[in-house]
N, C-alpha and C positions, 0 to 999 in steps of 0.2 A: 568654768568656762561653756563649758557645755549647754550650762541652764540660760547662763546669758545671752548667747548665740539663737537657743531658742527664744528666748524673750524679746530680743531683739528681730526675728522673722516676726513674730506674730502681731509686733506692731506696725513694722512695716507693710505687712499684709492688710492688717485694719486700715493704713493710711492710704495705700495703694487703692484697695478693692473697694473701701467703703461698706463692706458687709458687717451686718448684724447692730447697724448704727441706729441713732434716735430715729432717722429718716425711713430707714427699711423696717423700722418696728410700728411705724405711726403708717406705712404702706400695708404693711401685713394686718394691722387691726382693721384698719378701713378696708380691705379689699372684699372681704365677705360681703358686706352691705354692698360695695360697689358691682360685684356680679350680680346680685339679686333684681332681679324684675329686668334684666337686659336681655332676655329671650322672647321674641315675640311668637304667639301661637302657638306655645309650647302644649302639649296634648297633656289631659292626667288620664285619668281612669272611662273607660268607656263602658254602658250599662244598656243591655238591650230590657225591653221590659216584656212579659211573661208570656207573650203570644210569640214573641220573635220579629216583629214587621217594624220595630222603631227602636229607636237607641237614641241615648242623650251621653255625653262627655263634658268635662271642663277644659278649659282651657287660659294658660297665663298669658294676659297680652300685658302689653306698657302702662295700660290704664286700670289693670284689676285684672280679677277672675270671671270670665263668662262661661254662662252654659248654653250650650247647641242640642238642638233635634234634630236628628236627623230621619227622614225618612227614604228608605233603601228604594221603595218601588217607585218613588216620583224622583227621586234623585234632590233633594231640596236638603237645605239646611236653613236653620232658623234660630233665632234668640227663644231659649227656654223660659226665661224669665229673667227679669232686671233684678238683682239685686238690691241694688239702691233703692228703688221703687217698692219691691216687697219690705223690707224692714220699713220704709215710711208711711206704709198701709197698715203694720202689724202696731205700729209706735200708736198711730191713730187709733185703731180698734181698742188696743190696750188701756189707751189714757196714759202710756208712760212711755219713756225709751229704754227700748231692750238694750242691755249694755253688752252681752256678747253679740256683736253684728259680724260673727262669720257662720255657716251653716256646711259642715261636714255633707259629705257625700252619700252617707248612709243615712242621712236625714232626707233625702230627697227620691220622691217615687214617682215615674211615671203611672197616672190614672190612664188616660187615653191621648190623643191626637194635640187634644186641647186643653187637655187639664193637669197638674203637676200636683201631688203631695208633699207638703213641706211643712217638717217637725219644727217649731220656731219656738222658744221660750215655753216649753211643756204644753203644747198645742199643735195639734194635726190643723194646718190650713190647705185651702185648696184654692191654687192661683189659675184662673182662668188666661191662657194665652190670647184667646179672641176679644175677648171683651176688658181685658186689663181690670177684671175685677178678683178681688180676695177675699173669700169665705171662711171664719174661723168654725172648727170642729170642737170635737170632744178633746179632754185631756188627752194628750200621747202618751202618757204612763211612761216613758223612757224611763228605762232601768239603766243604772252603775253598772259599768264593764265589772265582770267576773274577776275579784282580785284575790282568786282563791292560789296559795300556794303551789307553783309546780310540782314540787317534791312530795305533798303531802298524799300519806297513805292513810286508807281506809278499812278499816274491820269490817266486813261484810255477815257478821250473824247477828245483827239486831232484827228487832221483828217488822218485817215487811210484809204484806199480803200479797202475792202476785197472782192476778185474776188468769183462769186459763181465757182462751179466745172465744169458746160459746157462752162465756160468762155463768157459766153455771157451777164452776169450783173455782176455789183458792189455795194455794201451796205456800207456807212459810216457814221459817225456822222457829222453834222454841226448845230450848235448853240444847242448843249445837247439832240439833237435827230436823228433819224434811217431815214436815207434817202435811195432811191433805185433810179438806174437809170442803162441804157445800159451801155456797158463797149463803153467809148470810146464818152460819151453823159451824162456827170456829170451837166453841165449846164440844163439839161433838167430832172434834177434828181425830185422824185418824195417824198414826205415825209411823212412816216407812222407812226411817232408817233407825239404828240403835246405835250405833257405835262413834256417833259425833261427841266431842268433849272439849272442853275448853282450849285445850291444845292443837287439836285438831277435830275442827268443825264446819260443817257445811254452809255453804255461802248464799246469802239472800237473794242473789243472783241468778233466780230459778227461770230458766227459760224453758215457755210451754212448747208443744208441738204444734203445726196448727192445726193438729185433727183433733185437738184437746184430749187426745188420749192416751197421751206420752209428756214426758218432762225431764228435764235434764238439768244438773247443777255441779259444783264441784265441790267435792272434800278438801279443807286446806289447812295445811299447818301455819300454826301461829308462830311467830317468830318474834323477837326484839328488835325494835326497829331503832336506829343509831339517831342522836339528837344532835344537830349542829347549833350550838349554844354562843350567842352574840350578844355584846354588851353594847346597849346606845346611851353612850356617855354625855348628850348632850340633847336630851329632849326637850320639845319646846313646850311642854304641857306640865314640867315639874323641875325641881332643881336636880334631885337626885337621879342618878343612871337606873336606866332598866336591862333588864334582863329577857332575851328574846330567843324562844328556841324553834326550830325547823325538822321537819322529818329529811331525814339525809344519808341516804347509803352511799357506802364507799366500798372500792373496789375490794373482793375477799369477804365482804359480810356475809352473812346467812342469807338466803332467800326461801322466800315460800315456797313449797312444792305443792301442787293443785293436783287432784286426781277426779276427772271428770265421771258421773255414775249418770244413769238411765234407768228411767222406773216407767214401765208399762203398767197403768192403771186397770188396763181390761184383764192380763195374764198375772198380774199381782207378781209383776218380775223385777227383780232388781239386777241391774247389770253393771260391773264395773270397768272401767277402762282398763287395758293391757299397760300397767305402769311400765313394764321394759320397754315400751317404744317411746316412753317421753322421760328419759333420765335426769337429774341434775339440770332441771329447767332453770332459765334465766327468764323466761316470759311463756305464758300459757294465755293465750287469748281469751274472749267470751266466745262462748259457745253460741252455733249459730246453726239453726234448723232447715233442712230441704224443704221448700214449699209443700212438697206432695208428702211430707211425714217420715220419708225414709231413712233416713240417717240425720243425723247434727256434725258439724265439721267445726275446726278449730286451728289455729297457727300455734307452734311449737318452735320456739328458740333455746338450742341448747347452749349451758352456759359453755363460754366460748368461742360462741356465734361462729361456727366451723359448721353446724347442722341446724338447718331450718326446713320445716318442715309444714305440709297441710295433710291433717289426720282427720279420719270420719269414725264414727259407730254407728253401726246400723241397726235401726231401731228394731228390725225384726229378729235378728239371729244375735244380735249384743257382742257382735265382734269387733275387734279394731284392727284399723288397717293405715296404712300410708297411702295418701293420694298423690303428694308430690314430694319429695327426699331430696333437699339440696345441702351440697356438701361441699366444701371447699378447706384447701391445706392451709391459708391463712386465714382469711374472716370472711364472713356474708355481711354485706353492706346493708343490712335491714333496715336502719334509719334513714338511710336516703336512696335506695335504690328498688327496694322491694313495693312489686306492683301485684296485686289480683284481682282479674276480675272473672266471676262465676257467670256462665253465659247458661241458657236454657235450663234453669232450675238445677245446675252444676253438672249437665251433661257434658260441658265442654270448661276449661278453665283457660283464661289467658295468663302469663305468668314472665317475671323477667329473671332474669339470671346470669352470671358474669360467666358460665362454665365453659366458653370457648375463647374465654379473654377479654371480654368487650359486653357492655349491658346489652343485652338483646330480649325480644322476646320471644316466647314458646307457647304453641296451642297444645294443652294435652286432653287428653279424653277422661272426663271426670267420673266415668266410671271404671274404668281398670288403672287408671292411674300412669297410662303411658305417654308419651310425647308423640302426639300426631304428626309434627310437623315444625320448624322452627320458621317466623314468621319473618323475621329480620334477622340480617345478617352481613359481616362487613367490617373492615376497621375503622370501625365507627360507633358511638355509642346511643341509645335511646336513652334521652333526658325525662321525657314524661310521656304518658298516655292522656290523651286530652279526650277521647271517647271510641268507644268500642261500640258498634254498630251490628248487633249480633243477626239481622235479619238480612241487611245488606252486605254481610260479612266482611266489615271493613274495620280498620284500625285506622284513626288517626292520632300522630304523636309528633312530640318535639326530639329532634336530634340534632349531633353535632358532629362535625368532623369527616362528614362525607366527603366534602367538596376539599381535597388537599391542596389547592392552591388559596384557600382563607385560611384565617384563624381556626386554629379546629376546636374553639370554645362557642364560635358564634352558632345561635341557635335558630333552626330552621322548622318550619311544619312540613309535615308530610302524611300521606296516605297511602295505605297500604291493605292487601287482601289478608284473610285470615290463614289464606293456603300459602301467604309468603311471594305471591305474585302482584303485579300490577303495582308494583312503588313508584309513587307522584312525589314530585317535588311542588309543594303549594306555594312557595315563598322565596323565588330566587335571586332576589337583592343581596350582595355581600355586605351582609350587616346582623346586627343581633336582633333578632323578632321576637314581638311579644303579641300574642292573639285573642282576642277575645270572639266568643263565636254564640252564636242566636241558638234559640231554643232546638231547632232541627238541625242542626250543625250544616245547615246551606248555603249560610253566609257568615263571612267574619271579620271582621277590624283587626288590620295589620299595622302597627306602629313599628316602622323597624329604623334603627340608629347603629351607628359605633361611638366610640369615644372619642373619634376625629370627624365626627358626619352628625349633624343636628336631625332630630327626627323626623321622619316622614310617617304620615298616616292615612291611608286608603282604606275604603271598603272592595271586599273581594267574594266571588262565589267560591263554592264549594270545592272547584278543581283550580283556584288560585286564580282565576281570570279577574281582573280589573273592573269594578262595576262603576267606583267615583271614586275621586281624590278628597280628602278630606280636609289636611293641617299640611304645610310645612314650613316646618321652623326656621325661624330668623333668627341668627346668632351674630350677627354683623354687629351689633352693640358690645357686645363682649369684647370685640377687639378694638375698641375706642380706648379701653382701659389696658391696654398693652397683654392683654389675655393669649394667649396661644392655645389650641389644643393640645391636649398629651399624644405624645409620641408612641407608636405602638412600634416596639424591636422586640425582635425575637433571635436567639443564640442558640448554640447547642449547649446542652449539658451536659452531665458528668461523662457518660459514654461516648462522648462527641459524635453522637446520632439523634439522639432525640432533641426537639426543637423546644425550646424554652421561652416562655412566653410574657412579657412585662410592657409597663407602660414607665415612659421617663416624664415628669413636669417640670418646668424651668420657670424662672421667676420672671415678673414681666418687665423687668429692666435687665434681662439678660443680655450678658456680654462675652461672646465667645474668647474675649482675648484675655476673660480672668479665670481665674482657678476656682472651681466650686468643690467644697465637700459633698458627698453623696451620703443621703438620710436612705432608708429601704424603712416602708410601712410594709409590716408585715404580719399576715393572720394565715399561718399553714395546717388548720385545722382540717385534719382527712375527710371531713364530712363533706366538702364541696372543693369549688375553687371560685377565687377572690377577688382576681385583677379585673376591673369594671370593664362591662365589653359596650354597654350603652351609654347615650352621651350623658354628660353632668359638666355643668360649669365648674365644681370646684367639689370633686370625689374626696370625702371623707376629710377635706379640711387639707388637700396637700400642698393646693396651691398656697396659702396663708403661710407652712412653714417653707416652702420655697422662698415665698417673699424677704426672708430675711437672708438671703444669700447660699442656697442650696439648691443641689438638683435631688429631686425626691422621687423614689423608685418604687414600684410595688410590682412583683413578679411570682408566678404560682409555680414553684419548683415541682418534683418528682415527691411522691408521697401524698398530695393531694388530688380530687376526686375528679371527674368526667372527661378521664382520658380511659386508657386502656387499664386492664385488672393490672398486668406488670406494674406502671409507672405509679399505682395507686398503693401497691403492696410494699413499698420502699416501706412506708410507716408503719408496718404490723412490727410490734413488740419494739419499736425503735424511733420514739416520737421526737428523742434530741436529734435525729437528722433533719428535720423539718425541712429538706428539701436545699440544705446551705451548699453541698456541694455543686447544684445546678445554680443557685443564685450567686455564689461567687462568679463562676466562670460566665453567667450572664453578663455580671458588672465589669468582668473584666476585657469581656468583647465589645461592650458599650464604650468602656475607657480608651479603647484602640481606636474604635471609629472617631469618640469624640474625645479630645484631649484634654479641654478643660475640665474634665470629669474627673477630680484626685481622689482616685482609690488608694490613697494613702492615708483618706481621714473618711472613714466611713462610719455611720452612724447607724440605728436602728431603733425602732420602738413599734410596739402593739400591745395590744389588750387581751385578758382573757388566755385564750391560747397562744394567742399572740405576743402575751405579755411571759409565756414560760420560754417561747421561742428568742424573744429578745432578749432574753437574760441568757437562755442557750448560746446564742452566736457569740456574747462575751466569753462563756467559760471555755467552749469548746472549738471555737473558731477564733482566739484571741490577736492571730497573727493577722486579720481581716478587719473584722471589727472591733472599733475602738472606744465606741460610746453607745451607751443604750439605756432607755428608758421605757419600763414595764410597768404595766398598769394590772392591777387583780388578777394577775399570774397564775397558773396551776402550775405551782413551781415542784412537785411532787405528784404525780398521776393515783398515788396511793391516798391522798389527802383528797382528792376530787371526786365527783360523782359517779356511782358507777356505771351506768348505761353508755356515758360517751368514753372513758377509760378502758374499760373492760373490752369495749368493742374494738380496740386498736391495740393495745397492751397486753391483751389476750388474759386468759383463767386458765391455771390458779396465778395468783398473784406470785411472779418469780424474780431472778436477778433482774430481768430486762426494766425492772420498774426502778431498781436502784441507780442501773446504769445512766437510763434517764433523767433523773432526778437532778434538778439543780441543786437542792438543798445537799445533796450527798457529795456534789461536785463543786461545791462555793469554794473550797479552796484554791481553785485553778482559776479565779476573777484575777485580770489583769486589766483591764481597761475602768473606766469611768460608768458607773451605775447607780440609776435613780430606781428606786424603786415605789410604786403607788398603789395604794388599796383604800378602800372604803371598810367601814368598820362594820358596817350592815351588808355585805355582800352574803348572800344568799343562795348565789350561782357558785363561785368557786370559795370554798373555805377559807376566810381571810388566813388563819391561822398558816395556811400555805405560805404566803408572804414573810408571816412576823416568825415563821421555822428558819426561812429563807435569812434574814435579817439575823436572826441567832447563828446560824451556821456562820455568816461571815464576819460576825464580830468574833465567835470563837476561832476562828482562821484570820484573826489581824488583818482582814481584808477592808480596806477604806471604801466606803460607799455611800449616798444617800438615802433617806427614808423619808416619805409622806404617807400617815394615814389621815384619811380624810372623815370626822365626824358626821354620822348620821348618811353617810353615801353608802349606795349600794354596788350592784355588779357597773362599775363606770371606768371610763379612761381618766377620772379624775374632776371631771366638770369644767368649768373656765378658769380656776385654780389651776388647776393639774396642767390644763394644756398651756397656760403661760411659763407655770415653772417647765414642763417639755421642753419648751422655745427657748427659754433662756439656758436650760441644761447642755443644749447643741449647740447654741453660740457660743457659751462659754468653754466648751470643751472640743468644738471640732474648730473654730474661729479664731478662739483665743482671746475673746472679746468681752470685757465685763458689760452685760447687758444694761441698758438704761433703767430708770428705778422707774417704777411703774405708775407712778403719779404725772409721770411726763409724757404719756401717750394715752 
C-alpha cells in the first residue's frame, strides 16, 4: 500500500508540474546553443605589447569575434584586424582555402601600432592596419603542445655536459659520480666525488656558481616508482586491447631523498649539506645560486607538509642553515599559497605565511633569516602577489575579504609598502576583479563582474584612477530566452557564526508555485574555492540541468580554501567532511526562505574530488542526500596521487584514510548512486572506482555503474551527461526519461 501511494504521488507530480518531460529535455538540449552569442561586447583576454604602451583584446559580439587595439596615451580604440578579410587574403596568396578559419590569441602578436603578426596555416603573416595589406613571412614553425604526462619521473644520472658560466669548463656525471674537465677535454676529466653508485647517484642537474669557481648538485637515492596500469579496451588502430603504464606515486610510497653538495674548484674542497636539517623529504627544490656566488639556496618540504623551509649553504664556509623555517600543526598549503621573492640578491625575501591565521605577506632579512616586518595583516587573505618593486619598495597583490560588506571571495587589487604601510585599494567596485598590467606596472586593464553582474572593462593608472572605459557588456538578450542570473545566497554554517556562500540557479520556466528537487554540484577540494564569482551565462552547465525541473546550487563549505586558516583546517585528515554540515545548513536556510525548494529530495553530483564527495554525501549523510552521480572519483585517498592526498590527509598513512574512504564505508549506502569512470583516467586511478563497485557488490548494495572506453579523467562526456540527467529525473522526479532519439 505504501509503494502504491508513493507511485500515485509521483505520477501526480509529473502530471501537475510537467518536470522531466520531453518538452523539458528538448528545452534543456537547446539551451546551451540559445545562451551562446547572446552577450554583446564580452571582453576576452588583454595583451600588452613588449613596450607596454599599447594593448589589444578580443571581444565577442552578436556578429562574431572582433579584435581591438587600444592606444592608452591617445585614448583610442580601433579594429586590430578584420578576421574575414585576413583569411580571404591568406586563401588568395596560398591558392587554396584554409580549412581552419579560427585563430587563437597566442597566434597574434603586436609588431607596432600599425602592424600585427599572425600565425596562420603554418606561416607568419604581417597585417598592415593602415594599408590593409597582408605580407607572407617564413614558416612559423609552430610546435605541438607538450604532451608529456604530468606525473612522469626522470632519473637524473644520464650523461650531460653542463658548461660553466665562463665557458672554460664542463661538469658531468659518469658512473654516478661528478666529473670536471676543461671544455673540449672530457677525456682528461677529473673525478670529484667517489661515493656515487646506482642506488645513490649524483644528479646531472649541476648548478655552476656565477663566478665559475664553485658548483653544486645533489646526491639522490634511487627508488622504485609505482606504475599505474591502464587497459585501453577499444583502441582505434587495432582490434586487440592495449596496456598503458604511467609513473604514479601514491600516499605512503617511498620517496627519493636528496643531499646537496658543494664543490670549491680553487680549494679542491667538497662540502656536504647537513642532512639533519632536511630529514624525511617530500620535496627538495632545485638549487639556486646567489648572484655574487656567496651561497646557494633551495626549498624543503618535509613529508607531512607541516614543515617548509628555505635553506642555504654558504659557499665560503660550507655551513648549512635555515633562512625561513615555516611550521604548522595541521598543514602548510605549499601548492596553493606559497610565494617567495628574493630582493637585492637575497638580502631580503618576501614570503607568504598563514601563521597568524590568515594568508599574509612577510618581509625577511635574507642574511639573518629574521622577520623584519609583517607586510599585510588583518582578517582577510592575500590571494596572489602580482609584482614586487624592490626600488619603490612596494607590492601589488590580489586580496579578498577585506570589505566585510562584500562576498569575502571577491578579488580586489591593492598596493602596499614593503614596510607594511600605505595600503591602497586599486579597484573599488563591489565585484570580482581581474587585472592585466603593462610592463612597468604603471597601467592596468581591470575587468570586473559578479555572477549577477555582466563584465565591465576599464583602463586604470597605477593608483587605480580611471583612464578610459573599454567595454560594458550587454547581456539583455539572455533574458529573451528566460535566463536569469544566479542568485548569490549566504547562510550561517555549522558553527552558527561563519557565513557560507553559494549560488542558486533556477530553470527558465521557473514557477514559484511548483515544488523543485534540489541538486548540488559539488567540488570540495581543499586546494581552492569553487563557487563562480565572475559572470558566466551557463556556469558548469548547471542551467541545462536546472531546465529539467530542478533547483541547482553550488556552495563553498568549510574545508575549502581562500578564507581563514581555521576555515581551511576542517579538511585536515578529514576529507570525508567535505563541508557537508555547512552545505546542509545552507540548503536548509534557503528552503526556509524559498518554500519551493524541496530538501526532502536532494541530489548531488561531482567529478574527481567532487566524485569522492558526491558518493560520500550518500554514505555519510543519507538522511539528507538521496541521489548521487559520481564521476572518476577518488574513493579512497590511498589510491590517488601522493601530492594532493598527503597534503590534506597527512603522513604517515593512518586510520584517517580508512575513515574517509568511500570503499571502506560502502555498506552505508542508502540512496541511489551512479558511478562513472573513464578506463584511461591517469589523474585518479580508475581502480578506485572499480574497488568501490566491488565493495558495493559485496555489501549487496544496489547501484549503477558506467565505464567509458577510451576516456580519461572526465565527467563522462556527452554520454555521461545524458545519463546523469536521466538519473536525477528518474530518482528525484520519479519520471521515466524520454528516449534519447526523441530530442
